[in-house]
C-alpha positions as a Markdown table, in Angstrom:
| # | Residue | x | y | z |
|---|---|---|---|---|
| 1 | Met | 120.5 | 85.4 | -83.5 |
| 2 | Ser | 122.9 | 82.6 | -82.7 |
| 3 | Val | 123.0 | 81.3 | -79.2 |
| 4 | Ser | 126.0 | 79.5 | -77.7 |
| 5 | Leu | 126.0 | 77.8 | -74.4 |
| 6 | Lys | 129.7 | 78.5 | -73.9 |
| 7 | Ala | 131.5 | 81.6 | -72.7 |
| 8 | Asp | 134.6 | 82.6 | -70.8 |
| 9 | Gly | 135.6 | 79.0 | -70.1 |
| 10 | Val | 132.2 | 77.8 | -68.9 |
| 11 | Val | 130.0 | 75.4 | -70.8 |
| 12 | Leu | 126.4 | 74.4 | -70.3 |
| 13 | Arg | 125.8 | 71.0 | -71.7 |
| 14 | Ala | 123.2 | 68.2 | -71.7 |
| 15 | Leu | 123.2 | 65.6 | -69.1 |
| 16 | Glu | 125.2 | 62.4 | -70.0 |
| 17 | Pro | 125.0 | 58.9 | -68.4 |
| 18 | Glu | 128.5 | 59.6 | -67.0 |
| 19 | Asp | 127.0 | 62.4 | -64.8 |
| 20 | Ile | 125.2 | 59.8 | -62.6 |
| 21 | Asp | 127.7 | 59.8 | -59.8 |
| 22 | Phe | 127.7 | 63.6 | -59.6 |
| 23 | Leu | 123.9 | 63.7 | -59.8 |
| 24 | Tyr | 123.6 | 61.0 | -57.1 |
| 25 | Arg | 126.0 | 62.9 | -54.8 |
| 26 | Leu | 124.2 | 66.2 | -55.3 |
| 27 | Glu | 120.6 | 64.9 | -55.1 |
| 28 | Asn | 121.4 | 62.9 | -51.9 |
| 29 | Asp | 123.2 | 65.7 | -50.1 |
| 30 | Glu | 120.8 | 66.5 | -47.2 |
| 31 | Lys | 122.4 | 69.9 | -46.7 |
| 32 | Ile | 120.7 | 71.1 | -50.0 |
| 33 | Trp | 117.4 | 69.2 | -49.7 |
| 34 | Glu | 115.7 | 72.2 | -48.3 |
| 35 | Leu | 116.6 | 74.3 | -51.3 |
| 36 | Ser | 115.3 | 71.7 | -53.7 |
| 37 | Asn | 112.2 | 70.6 | -51.7 |
| 38 | Thr | 113.6 | 67.0 | -51.6 |
| 39 | Met | 112.1 | 64.8 | -48.9 |
| 40 | Ala | 113.9 | 61.5 | -49.4 |
| 41 | Pro | 117.1 | 60.1 | -51.0 |
| 42 | Tyr | 117.1 | 59.1 | -54.7 |
| 43 | Ser | 118.4 | 55.7 | -55.8 |
| 44 | Lys | 120.8 | 55.4 | -58.7 |
| 45 | Phe | 118.0 | 53.4 | -60.5 |
| 46 | Ile | 115.6 | 56.4 | -60.3 |
| 47 | Leu | 118.3 | 58.8 | -61.4 |
| 48 | Asn | 119.3 | 56.6 | -64.3 |
| 49 | Gln | 115.7 | 56.7 | -65.4 |
| 50 | Tyr | 115.7 | 60.5 | -65.1 |
| 51 | Leu | 118.9 | 60.6 | -67.3 |
| 52 | Glu | 117.3 | 58.4 | -69.9 |
| 53 | Asn | 114.5 | 60.9 | -70.2 |
| 54 | Ala | 116.6 | 64.1 | -69.9 |
| 55 | His | 116.7 | 64.5 | -73.7 |
| 56 | Arg | 112.9 | 65.2 | -73.8 |
| 57 | Asp | 112.0 | 68.7 | -75.1 |
| 58 | Ile | 111.3 | 71.6 | -72.7 |
| 59 | Tyr | 108.0 | 72.1 | -74.5 |
| 60 | Asp | 107.0 | 68.6 | -73.5 |
| 61 | Val | 108.3 | 68.3 | -69.9 |
| 62 | Lys | 108.3 | 72.0 | -69.0 |
| 63 | Gln | 111.8 | 71.9 | -67.6 |
| 64 | Leu | 115.4 | 71.7 | -68.7 |
| 65 | Arg | 118.5 | 70.8 | -66.6 |
| 66 | Leu | 121.9 | 71.6 | -68.0 |
| 67 | Val | 125.3 | 70.7 | -66.5 |
| 68 | Ile | 127.7 | 73.5 | -65.7 |
| 69 | Cys | 131.3 | 72.5 | -66.6 |
| 70 | Leu | 134.6 | 74.2 | -67.2 |
| 71 | Glu | 135.4 | 74.1 | -70.8 |
| 72 | Ala | 138.8 | 72.4 | -70.2 |
| 73 | Val | 137.2 | 69.5 | -68.3 |
| 74 | Gln | 133.7 | 69.0 | -69.6 |
| 75 | Glu | 133.5 | 65.5 | -68.2 |
| 76 | His | 133.7 | 66.9 | -64.7 |
| 77 | Pro | 130.6 | 68.9 | -63.8 |
| 78 | Ile | 130.7 | 71.6 | -61.2 |
| 79 | Gly | 127.0 | 72.3 | -61.0 |
| 80 | Phe | 123.6 | 72.4 | -62.6 |
| 81 | Ile | 121.3 | 75.2 | -64.0 |
| 82 | Asp | 117.7 | 74.4 | -64.3 |
| 83 | Leu | 114.8 | 75.9 | -66.1 |
| 84 | Phe | 111.5 | 75.0 | -64.6 |
| 85 | Asp | 107.8 | 75.8 | -64.7 |
| 86 | Phe | 108.2 | 76.6 | -68.4 |
| 87 | Asp | 105.1 | 78.5 | -69.5 |
| 88 | Pro | 105.2 | 79.1 | -73.3 |
| 89 | Lys | 101.8 | 80.8 | -73.4 |
| 90 | Asn | 102.9 | 83.5 | -70.9 |
| 91 | Gln | 106.5 | 83.3 | -72.1 |
| 92 | Arg | 108.1 | 82.8 | -68.8 |
| 93 | Val | 110.3 | 80.3 | -67.0 |
| 94 | Gly | 111.9 | 79.8 | -63.6 |
| 95 | Val | 115.6 | 79.4 | -63.1 |
| 96 | Gly | 117.7 | 77.7 | -60.4 |
| 97 | Ile | 121.4 | 77.3 | -60.1 |
| 98 | Ile | 123.8 | 75.4 | -57.9 |
| 99 | Ile | 127.6 | 75.2 | -57.9 |
| 100 | Tyr | 128.1 | 72.1 | -55.7 |
| 101 | Asp | 131.6 | 72.2 | -54.2 |
| 102 | Asp | 132.9 | 75.2 | -52.2 |
| 103 | Lys | 136.2 | 75.0 | -54.2 |
| 104 | Asp | 134.3 | 75.9 | -57.4 |
| 105 | Arg | 132.3 | 78.8 | -55.9 |
| 106 | Asn | 133.2 | 82.5 | -56.0 |
| 107 | Lys | 135.0 | 82.2 | -59.3 |
| 108 | Gly | 132.4 | 83.8 | -61.5 |
| 109 | Asn | 131.2 | 80.4 | -62.9 |
| 110 | Ala | 127.6 | 80.9 | -61.7 |
| 111 | Arg | 127.5 | 84.4 | -63.1 |
| 112 | Ile | 128.6 | 83.1 | -66.5 |
| 113 | Ala | 126.2 | 80.2 | -66.5 |
| 114 | Leu | 123.3 | 82.4 | -65.5 |
| 115 | Asn | 124.1 | 84.9 | -68.3 |
| 116 | Leu | 124.3 | 82.0 | -70.8 |
| 117 | Ile | 120.9 | 80.7 | -69.7 |
| 118 | Ile | 119.4 | 84.2 | -69.8 |
| 119 | Gln | 120.5 | 84.5 | -73.4 |
| 120 | Tyr | 119.2 | 81.1 | -74.2 |
| 121 | Ala | 115.8 | 81.8 | -72.7 |
| 122 | Phe | 115.4 | 85.2 | -74.3 |
| 123 | Asn | 116.9 | 84.4 | -77.7 |
| 124 | Arg | 116.2 | 80.7 | -78.4 |
| 125 | Leu | 113.0 | 80.2 | -76.4 |
| 126 | Glu | 111.9 | 83.8 | -77.1 |
| 127 | Leu | 110.6 | 84.3 | -73.6 |
| 128 | His | 109.4 | 87.5 | -72.1 |
| 129 | Gln | 110.6 | 86.9 | -68.5 |
| 130 | Ile | 112.6 | 84.7 | -66.2 |
| 131 | Phe | 112.0 | 84.4 | -62.5 |
| 132 | Ala | 113.9 | 83.0 | -59.5 |
| 133 | Asn | 112.8 | 82.1 | -56.0 |
| 134 | Ile | 115.5 | 82.7 | -53.3 |
| 135 | Thr | 115.2 | 82.1 | -49.6 |
| 136 | Glu | 115.8 | 85.2 | -47.4 |
| 137 | Asp | 119.2 | 83.9 | -46.0 |
| 138 | Asn | 120.7 | 83.1 | -49.4 |
| 139 | Thr | 122.3 | 86.6 | -49.9 |
| 140 | Arg | 124.9 | 85.3 | -52.3 |
| 141 | Ser | 122.2 | 84.1 | -54.7 |
| 142 | Met | 120.3 | 87.4 | -54.3 |
| 143 | Leu | 123.5 | 89.3 | -55.2 |
| 144 | Leu | 124.2 | 87.0 | -58.2 |
| 145 | Phe | 120.7 | 87.5 | -59.6 |
| 146 | Glu | 120.7 | 91.3 | -58.9 |
| 147 | Lys | 124.1 | 91.6 | -60.8 |
| 148 | Ala | 122.5 | 89.7 | -63.7 |
| 149 | Gly | 119.7 | 92.4 | -63.9 |
| 150 | Phe | 117.0 | 90.7 | -61.9 |
| 151 | Asn | 114.7 | 92.8 | -59.7 |
| 152 | Lys | 113.1 | 91.8 | -56.5 |
| 153 | Ala | 109.3 | 91.5 | -57.3 |
| 154 | Gly | 108.1 | 90.5 | -53.9 |
| 155 | Ile | 108.4 | 88.5 | -50.8 |
| 156 | Lys | 106.4 | 85.3 | -50.0 |
| 157 | Lys | 106.2 | 85.3 | -46.2 |
| 158 | Asp | 106.9 | 82.1 | -44.3 |
| 159 | Trp | 107.0 | 80.3 | -47.7 |
| 160 | Val | 109.5 | 77.5 | -47.2 |
| 161 | Arg | 109.6 | 75.3 | -44.1 |
| 162 | Phe | 113.0 | 74.3 | -42.7 |
| 163 | Glu | 113.8 | 72.2 | -39.7 |
| 164 | Thr | 114.4 | 75.5 | -37.8 |
| 165 | Gly | 111.1 | 77.0 | -38.9 |
| 166 | Phe | 109.7 | 79.0 | -41.8 |
| 167 | Lys | 111.7 | 81.3 | -44.1 |
| 168 | Asp | 110.5 | 84.0 | -46.5 |
| 169 | Glu | 111.2 | 83.5 | -50.1 |
| 170 | His | 112.1 | 86.4 | -52.4 |
| 171 | Met | 110.9 | 86.4 | -56.0 |
| 172 | Tyr | 113.1 | 87.9 | -58.5 |
| 173 | Gln | 112.2 | 88.7 | -62.2 |
| 174 | Leu | 114.1 | 89.6 | -65.3 |
| 175 | Ile | 111.7 | 91.0 | -67.9 |
| 176 | Arg | 112.9 | 91.3 | -71.5 |
| 177 | Lys | 112.9 | 94.9 | -72.7 |
């Protein structure tokens, strides 16, 4: 089966050196540090090293980050979609997604990107399941994943520490039929 990382005007592509400014802005935005478990800012030097190694195989590094772009302007990223905790033995992987700017949200781009990565994980990587971890207050993400066919598998109580206290984290799974 052929897998394309492009659909309905959205493209998932590999990281390029030109993405450094967008990556720097996103990784150093303290508003999203709690979502990514970031504790300190990243330098451009460190991010450049990351970009230099971004070509490494998912089987080697157990993760994959793809840039979400609109097909018409692929040089301007709008977000990232990540596969993480890749476990080829148990045929599963975690997925995380962010559309960075508010102006790019609520347009269906995250839904299209998520569907593309689901097809990639099931058809190209031949995985059995995909999971997502979503904090209790991120109802938009819960709805996104539910619409994509994910089911809530459980709740990890007081799982993520924020400045305001602990939050539950919901685990969602999509199991290949």
